[in-house]
ChimeraX commands (.cxc) that place a marker at each C-alpha (Angstrom):
marker #1 position 115.20,154.60,65.40 radius 0.5
marker #1 position 117.06,151.42,66.21 radius 0.5
marker #1 position 120.10,150.32,64.25 radius 0.5
marker #1 position 120.66,146.80,63.01 radius 0.5
marker #1 position 123.69,145.17,61.40 radius 0.5
marker #1 position 123.18,142.43,58.85 radius 0.5
marker #1 position 126.34,140.33,58.95 radius 0.5
marker #1 position 127.38,137.37,56.83 radius 0.5
marker #1 position 129.03,135.24,59.49 radius 0.5
marker #1 position 131.82,133.14,58.01 radius 0.5
marker #1 position 132.33,129.48,58.82 radius 0.5
marker #1 position 134.39,129.06,61.98 radius 0.5
marker #1 position 133.39,132.31,63.70 radius 0.5
marker #1 position 131.59,132.32,67.05 radius 0.5
marker #1 position 128.37,134.33,67.43 radius 0.5
marker #1 position 129.83,136.16,70.43 radius 0.5
marker #1 position 132.46,138.80,71.09 radius 0.5
marker #1 position 134.81,136.92,73.41 radius 0.5
marker #1 position 136.21,133.42,73.68 radius 0.5
marker #1 position 138.60,132.03,76.28 radius 0.5
marker #1 position 139.93,129.49,73.77 radius 0.5
marker #1 position 141.14,132.07,71.27 radius 0.5
marker #1 position 138.74,131.17,68.46 radius 0.5
marker #1 position 137.55,133.79,65.94 radius 0.5
marker #1 position 134.64,135.87,67.26 radius 0.5
marker #1 position 132.41,138.75,66.21 radius 0.5
marker #1 position 135.00,141.14,67.63 radius 0.5
marker #1 position 137.22,140.30,64.65 radius 0.5
marker #1 position 134.58,141.71,62.29 radius 0.5
marker #1 position 132.18,144.04,64.12 radius 0.5
marker #1 position 133.93,147.22,65.22 radius 0.5
marker #1 position 130.88,149.34,66.05 radius 0.5
marker #1 position 130.29,149.61,69.80 radius 0.5
marker #1 position 127.03,148.86,71.57 radius 0.5
marker #1 position 125.76,146.14,69.22 radius 0.5
marker #1 position 124.72,142.71,70.44 radius 0.5
marker #1 position 123.78,139.57,68.53 radius 0.5
marker #1 position 120.05,138.93,68.22 radius 0.5
marker #1 position 120.14,135.15,68.32 radius 0.5
marker #1 position 123.04,132.98,67.27 radius 0.5
marker #1 position 124.44,130.89,64.45 radius 0.5
marker #1 position 126.55,127.81,65.09 radius 0.5
marker #1 position 130.34,127.93,64.78 radius 0.5
marker #1 position 130.22,125.60,61.76 radius 0.5
marker #1 position 127.32,127.38,60.04 radius 0.5
marker #1 position 127.43,130.42,57.77 radius 0.5
marker #1 position 125.22,133.26,56.71 radius 0.5
marker #1 position 122.93,135.88,58.15 radius 0.5
marker #1 position 123.43,137.01,61.74 radius 0.5
marker #1 position 121.64,140.10,63.05 radius 0.5
marker #1 position 123.08,142.48,65.62 radius 0.5
marker #1 position 121.31,145.49,67.09 radius 0.5
marker #1 position 121.85,148.34,69.52 radius 0.5
marker #1 position 118.23,148.16,70.72 radius 0.5
marker #1 position 117.28,145.78,73.53 radius 0.5
marker #1 position 113.60,145.59,72.57 radius 0.5
marker #1 position 114.43,144.72,68.97 radius 0.5
marker #1 position 116.99,142.16,70.11 radius 0.5
marker #1 position 114.26,140.48,72.16 radius 0.5
marker #1 position 111.76,140.57,69.30 radius 0.5
marker #1 position 114.19,138.90,66.94 radius 0.5
marker #1 position 115.69,136.30,69.25 radius 0.5
marker #1 position 112.91,135.24,71.64 radius 0.5
marker #1 position 111.47,131.81,70.72 radius 0.5
marker #1 position 107.94,133.06,71.39 radius 0.5
marker #1 position 108.18,135.40,68.39 radius 0.5
marker #1 position 108.71,132.43,66.03 radius 0.5
marker #1 position 110.33,134.48,63.29 radius 0.5
marker #1 position 110.83,132.32,60.18 radius 0.5
marker #1 position 114.45,131.51,59.42 radius 0.5
marker #1 position 115.38,130.28,55.96 radius 0.5
marker #1 position 118.43,128.12,55.27 radius 0.5
marker #1 position 120.15,126.73,52.22 radius 0.5
marker #1 position 121.37,123.27,53.18 radius 0.5
marker #1 position 123.79,121.04,51.33 radius 0.5
marker #1 position 123.18,117.44,52.34 radius 0.5
marker #1 position 124.75,114.08,51.63 radius 0.5
marker #1 position 122.67,112.07,49.18 radius 0.5
marker #1 position 119.91,112.83,46.68 radius 0.5
marker #1 position 116.91,114.08,48.63 radius 0.5
marker #1 position 113.69,112.23,47.81 radius 0.5
marker #1 position 110.02,113.16,48.19 radius 0.5
marker #1 position 109.65,111.00,51.29 radius 0.5
marker #1 position 112.28,113.05,53.13 radius 0.5
marker #1 position 110.78,116.36,51.98 radius 0.5
marker #1 position 107.33,115.32,53.15 radius 0.5
marker #1 position 108.71,114.23,56.51 radius 0.5
marker #1 position 110.33,117.65,57.00 radius 0.5
marker #1 position 107.05,119.33,56.05 radius 0.5
marker #1 position 105.09,117.26,58.57 radius 0.5
marker #1 position 107.59,117.60,61.43 radius 0.5
marker #1 position 110.44,115.34,62.49 radius 0.5
marker #1 position 110.73,113.39,65.72 radius 0.5
marker #1 position 113.93,114.37,67.56 radius 0.5
marker #1 position 115.20,113.50,71.03 radius 0.5
marker #1 position 113.66,116.71,72.39 radius 0.5
marker #1 position 110.29,116.13,70.71 radius 0.5
marker #1 position 108.50,116.59,67.42 radius 0.5
marker #1 position 109.51,119.65,65.40 radius 0.5
marker #1 position 106.96,122.03,63.96 radius 0.5
marker #1 position 106.26,121.58,60.25 radius 0.5
marker #1 position 108.90,123.19,58.05 radius 0.5
marker #1 position 108.79,124.55,54.54 radius 0.5
marker #1 position 111.10,122.38,52.47 radius 0.5
marker #1 position 111.94,122.20,48.79 radius 0.5
marker #1 position 114.75,121.03,46.57 radius 0.5
marker #1 position 117.14,123.73,45.45 radius 0.5
marker #1 position 119.30,123.81,42.34 radius 0.5
marker #1 position 122.96,124.09,43.34 radius 0.5
marker #1 position 123.27,127.77,44.25 radius 0.5
marker #1 position 126.05,130.13,43.18 radius 0.5
marker #1 position 127.56,130.79,46.58 radius 0.5
marker #1 position 131.05,131.54,47.82 radius 0.5
marker #1 position 133.49,128.65,48.36 radius 0.5
marker #1 position 133.57,127.53,51.95 radius 0.5
marker #1 position 136.87,127.75,53.81 radius 0.5
marker #1 position 137.73,124.99,54.57 radius 0.5
marker #1 position 135.95,123.14,51.73 radius 0.5
marker #1 position 133.16,120.69,52.45 radius 0.5
marker #1 position 134.47,117.14,52.73 radius 0.5
marker #1 position 132.15,115.28,50.40 radius 0.5
marker #1 position 132.61,111.64,49.42 radius 0.5
marker #1 position 133.14,111.25,45.68 radius 0.5
marker #1 position 131.06,108.07,45.63 radius 0.5
marker #1 position 128.04,109.77,47.25 radius 0.5
marker #1 position 126.11,112.59,45.54 radius 0.5
marker #1 position 125.10,115.74,47.36 radius 0.5
marker #1 position 122.03,117.93,46.96 radius 0.5
marker #1 position 120.65,121.24,48.24 radius 0.5
marker #1 position 117.49,122.11,50.12 radius 0.5
marker #1 position 115.80,125.34,51.07 radius 0.5
marker #1 position 114.39,124.89,54.56 radius 0.5
marker #1 position 112.35,127.40,56.57 radius 0.5
marker #1 position 111.65,126.83,60.26 radius 0.5
marker #1 position 110.10,128.90,63.05 radius 0.5
marker #1 position 111.79,127.21,66.00 radius 0.5
marker #1 position 115.24,127.69,67.47 radius 0.5
marker #1 position 116.34,124.39,68.93 radius 0.5
marker #1 position 120.03,123.63,69.24 radius 0.5
marker #1 position 121.45,122.55,65.86 radius 0.5
marker #1 position 117.90,121.90,64.73 radius 0.5
marker #1 position 118.35,121.94,60.96 radius 0.5
marker #1 position 121.28,119.53,61.11 radius 0.5
marker #1 position 119.34,117.18,63.36 radius 0.5
marker #1 position 116.27,117.35,61.13 radius 0.5
marker #1 position 118.08,116.45,57.92 radius 0.5
marker #1 position 119.98,113.65,59.67 radius 0.5
marker #1 position 116.72,112.28,61.06 radius 0.5
marker #1 position 115.31,111.87,57.54 radius 0.5
marker #1 position 118.50,110.21,56.30 radius 0.5
marker #1 position 120.42,113.11,54.74 radius 0.5
marker #1 position 123.24,114.47,56.93 radius 0.5
marker #1 position 124.02,118.17,56.55 radius 0.5
marker #1 position 127.35,119.03,54.95 radius 0.5
marker #1 position 126.95,122.80,54.72 radius 0.5
marker #1 position 124.46,125.21,56.25 radius 0.5
marker #1 position 123.89,128.83,55.17 radius 0.5
marker #1 position 121.22,131.02,56.76 radius 0.5
marker #1 position 119.70,133.23,54.10 radius 0.5
marker #1 position 116.91,135.09,55.90 radius 0.5
marker #1 position 115.48,135.96,59.32 radius 0.5
marker #1 position 111.98,137.37,59.09 radius 0.5
marker #1 position 112.12,139.93,56.28 radius 0.5
marker #1 position 115.89,140.52,56.66 radius 0.5
marker #1 position 117.82,138.81,53.86 radius 0.5
marker #1 position 121.47,138.04,53.34 radius 0.5
marker #1 position 121.32,139.33,49.78 radius 0.5
marker #1 position 124.71,139.99,48.17 radius 0.5
marker #1 position 126.77,140.20,51.38 radius 0.5
marker #1 position 129.99,138.20,51.06 radius 0.5
marker #1 position 131.43,136.33,54.07 radius 0.5
marker #1 position 132.62,138.86,56.66 radius 0.5
marker #1 position 130.69,141.73,55.08 radius 0.5
marker #1 position 128.07,143.71,56.94 radius 0.5
marker #1 position 125.35,146.26,56.23 radius 0.5
marker #1 position 123.92,148.81,58.67 radius 0.5
marker #1 position 120.20,149.63,58.58 radius 0.5
marker #1 position 117.91,151.83,60.62 radius 0.5
marker #1 position 114.54,150.41,61.64 radius 0.5
marker #1 position 111.52,151.80,63.45 radius 0.5
marker #1 position 110.62,149.71,66.48 radius 0.5
marker #1 position 107.06,149.92,67.78 radius 0.5
marker #1 position 105.92,148.06,70.91 radius 0.5
marker #1 position 104.77,144.54,70.10 radius 0.5
marker #1 position 105.69,144.79,66.40 radius 0.5
marker #1 position 107.88,142.10,64.87 radius 0.5
marker #1 position 109.35,141.81,61.41 radius 0.5
marker #1 position 107.21,140.55,58.55 radius 0.5
marker #1 position 107.43,136.98,57.24 radius 0.5
marker #1 position 110.41,136.24,55.04 radius 0.5
marker #1 position 110.24,136.55,51.29 radius 0.5
marker #1 position 112.10,134.02,49.19 radius 0.5
marker #1 position 115.79,134.87,49.70 radius 0.5
marker #1 position 117.59,136.63,46.88 radius 0.5
marker #1 position 120.44,134.66,45.43 radius 0.5
marker #1 position 123.82,136.10,46.42 radius 0.5
marker #1 position 126.01,137.25,43.55 radius 0.5
marker #1 position 128.91,134.91,44.24 radius 0.5
marker #1 position 130.32,132.00,42.31 radius 0.5
marker #1 position 132.15,128.96,43.50 radius 0.5
marker link #1:1,2 radius 0.2
marker link #1:2,3 radius 0.2
marker link #1:3,4 radius 0.2
marker link #1:4,5 radius 0.2
marker link #1:5,6 radius 0.2
marker link #1:6,7 radius 0.2
marker link #1:7,8 radius 0.2
marker link #1:8,9 radius 0.2
marker link #1:9,10 radius 0.2
marker link #1:10,11 radius 0.2
marker link #1:11,12 radius 0.2
marker link #1:12,13 radius 0.2
marker link #1:13,14 radius 0.2
marker link #1:14,15 radius 0.2
marker link #1:15,16 radius 0.2
marker link #1:16,17 radius 0.2
marker link #1:17,18 radius 0.2
marker link #1:18,19 radius 0.2
marker link #1:19,20 radius 0.2
marker link #1:20,21 radius 0.2
marker link #1:21,22 radius 0.2
marker link #1:22,23 radius 0.2
marker link #1:23,24 radius 0.2
marker link #1:24,25 radius 0.2
marker link #1:25,26 radius 0.2
marker link #1:26,27 radius 0.2
marker link #1:27,28 radius 0.2
marker link #1:28,29 radius 0.2
marker link #1:29,30 radius 0.2
marker link #1:30,31 radius 0.2
marker link #1:31,32 radius 0.2
marker link #1:32,33 radius 0.2
marker link #1:33,34 radius 0.2
marker link #1:34,35 radius 0.2
marker link #1:35,36 radius 0.2
marker link #1:36,37 radius 0.2
marker link #1:37,38 radius 0.2
marker link #1:38,39 radius 0.2
marker link #1:39,40 radius 0.2
marker link #1:40,41 radius 0.2
marker link #1:41,42 radius 0.2
marker link #1:42,43 radius 0.2
marker link #1:43,44 radius 0.2
marker link #1:44,45 radius 0.2
marker link #1:45,46 radius 0.2
marker link #1:46,47 radius 0.2
marker link #1:47,48 radius 0.2
marker link #1:48,49 radius 0.2
marker link #1:49,50 radius 0.2
marker link #1:50,51 radius 0.2
marker link #1:51,52 radius 0.2
marker link #1:52,53 radius 0.2
marker link #1:53,54 radius 0.2
marker link #1:54,55 radius 0.2
marker link #1:55,56 radius 0.2
marker link #1:56,57 radius 0.2
marker link #1:57,58 radius 0.2
marker link #1:58,59 radius 0.2
marker link #1:59,60 radius 0.2
marker link #1:60,61 radius 0.2
marker link #1:61,62 radius 0.2
marker link #1:62,63 radius 0.2
marker link #1:63,64 radius 0.2
marker link #1:64,65 radius 0.2
marker link #1:65,66 radius 0.2
marker link #1:66,67 radius 0.2
marker link #1:67,68 radius 0.2
marker link #1:68,69 radius 0.2
marker link #1:69,70 radius 0.2
marker link #1:70,71 radius 0.2
marker link #1:71,72 radius 0.2
marker link #1:72,73 radius 0.2
marker link #1:73,74 radius 0.2
marker link #1:74,75 radius 0.2
marker link #1:75,76 radius 0.2
marker link #1:76,77 radius 0.2
marker link #1:77,78 radius 0.2
marker link #1:78,79 radius 0.2
marker link #1:79,80 radius 0.2
marker link #1:80,81 radius 0.2
marker link #1:81,82 radius 0.2
marker link #1:82,83 radius 0.2
marker link #1:83,84 radius 0.2
marker link #1:84,85 radius 0.2
marker link #1:85,86 radius 0.2
marker link #1:86,87 radius 0.2
marker link #1:87,88 radius 0.2
marker link #1:88,89 radius 0.2
marker link #1:89,90 radius 0.2
marker link #1:90,91 radius 0.2
marker link #1:91,92 radius 0.2
marker link #1:92,93 radius 0.2
marker link #1:93,94 radius 0.2
marker link #1:94,95 radius 0.2
marker link #1:95,96 radius 0.2
marker link #1:96,97 radius 0.2
marker link #1:97,98 radius 0.2
marker link #1:98,99 radius 0.2
marker link #1:99,100 radius 0.2
marker link #1:100,101 radius 0.2
marker link #1:101,102 radius 0.2
marker link #1:102,103 radius 0.2
marker link #1:103,104 radius 0.2
marker link #1:104,105 radius 0.2
marker link #1:105,106 radius 0.2
marker link #1:106,107 radius 0.2
marker link #1:107,108 radius 0.2
marker link #1:108,109 radius 0.2
marker link #1:109,110 radius 0.2
marker link #1:110,111 radius 0.2
marker link #1:111,112 radius 0.2
marker link #1:112,113 radius 0.2
marker link #1:113,114 radius 0.2
marker link #1:114,115 radius 0.2
marker link #1:115,116 radius 0.2
marker link #1:116,117 radius 0.2
marker link #1:117,118 radius 0.2
marker link #1:118,119 radius 0.2
marker link #1:119,120 radius 0.2
marker link #1:120,121 radius 0.2
marker link #1:121,122 radius 0.2
marker link #1:122,123 radius 0.2
marker link #1:123,124 radius 0.2
marker link #1:124,125 radius 0.2
marker link #1:125,126 radius 0.2
marker link #1:126,127 radius 0.2
marker link #1:127,128 radius 0.2
marker link #1:128,129 radius 0.2
marker link #1:129,130 radius 0.2
marker link #1:130,131 radius 0.2
marker link #1:131,132 radius 0.2
marker link #1:132,133 radius 0.2
marker link #1:133,134 radius 0.2
marker link #1:134,135 radius 0.2
marker link #1:135,136 radius 0.2
marker link #1:136,137 radius 0.2
marker link #1:137,138 radius 0.2
marker link #1:138,139 radius 0.2
marker link #1:139,140 radius 0.2
marker link #1:140,141 radius 0.2
marker link #1:141,142 radius 0.2
marker link #1:142,143 radius 0.2
marker link #1:143,144 radius 0.2
marker link #1:144,145 radius 0.2
marker link #1:145,146 radius 0.2
marker link #1:146,147 radius 0.2
marker link #1:147,148 radius 0.2
marker link #1:148,149 radius 0.2
marker link #1:149,150 radius 0.2
marker link #1:150,151 radius 0.2
marker link #1:151,152 radius 0.2
marker link #1:152,153 radius 0.2
marker link #1:153,154 radius 0.2
marker link #1:154,155 radius 0.2
marker link #1:155,156 radius 0.2
marker link #1:156,157 radius 0.2
marker link #1:157,158 radius 0.2
marker link #1:158,159 radius 0.2
marker link #1:159,160 radius 0.2
marker link #1:160,161 radius 0.2
marker link #1:161,162 radius 0.2
marker link #1:162,163 radius 0.2
marker link #1:163,164 radius 0.2
marker link #1:164,165 radius 0.2
marker link #1:165,166 radius 0.2
marker link #1:166,167 radius 0.2
marker link #1:167,168 radius 0.2
marker link #1:168,169 radius 0.2
marker link #1:169,170 radius 0.2
marker link #1:170,171 radius 0.2
marker link #1:171,172 radius 0.2
marker link #1:172,173 radius 0.2
marker link #1:173,174 radius 0.2
marker link #1:174,175 radius 0.2
marker link #1:175,176 radius 0.2
marker link #1:176,177 radius 0.2
marker link #1:177,178 radius 0.2
marker link #1:178,179 radius 0.2
marker link #1:179,180 radius 0.2
marker link #1:180,181 radius 0.2
marker link #1:181,182 radius 0.2
marker link #1:182,183 radius 0.2
marker link #1:183,184 radius 0.2
marker link #1:184,185 radius 0.2
marker link #1:185,186 radius 0.2
marker link #1:186,187 radius 0.2
marker link #1:187,188 radius 0.2
marker link #1:188,189 radius 0.2
marker link #1:189,190 radius 0.2
marker link #1:190,191 radius 0.2
marker link #1:191,192 radius 0.2
marker link #1:192,193 radius 0.2
marker link #1:193,194 radius 0.2
marker link #1:194,195 radius 0.2
marker link #1:195,196 radius 0.2
marker link #1:196,197 radius 0.2
marker link #1:197,198 radius 0.2
marker link #1:198,199 radius 0.2
marker link #1:199,200 radius 0.2
view
């Protein structure tokens, strides 16, 4: 049996255990030895990060060829219209090529934890939320996709990777699970993420 840690990575924490610039890292939160991040989450993004003690499972989760769906809740600047949603669903042209079609829908403002530091939103410009599911792993892809359709990302929370969900984990919290790893078997497609039990 392999072990996997589901970790709610806070804003401003690196998805690695060391940093020569003294920034917060996984070492400040993950004290169990022998676990390594399966994939990454940007410094300025929040939410689900998976760590495992099993090299085969780490490869299955993180390798681009596996194309595990990753679901994000995205706060963007502006009121998202149907044209932008349809563009995301078709695929967006970025500098490194056309993205694969994404699942995209409007999301009522979710009850999530306050971000520290708070999002700097302009009072004169409304914000809205999207749920976006992609199967690629390009650098800062979600942020580039929303910007390309005219709605810059203000806040990004990853809610699910495959069938692993953030659930009720608060920032900095973690949950340990045991999983059976069979050769060539990857996790099942994601279900719609459960809403975390946090309020602003």
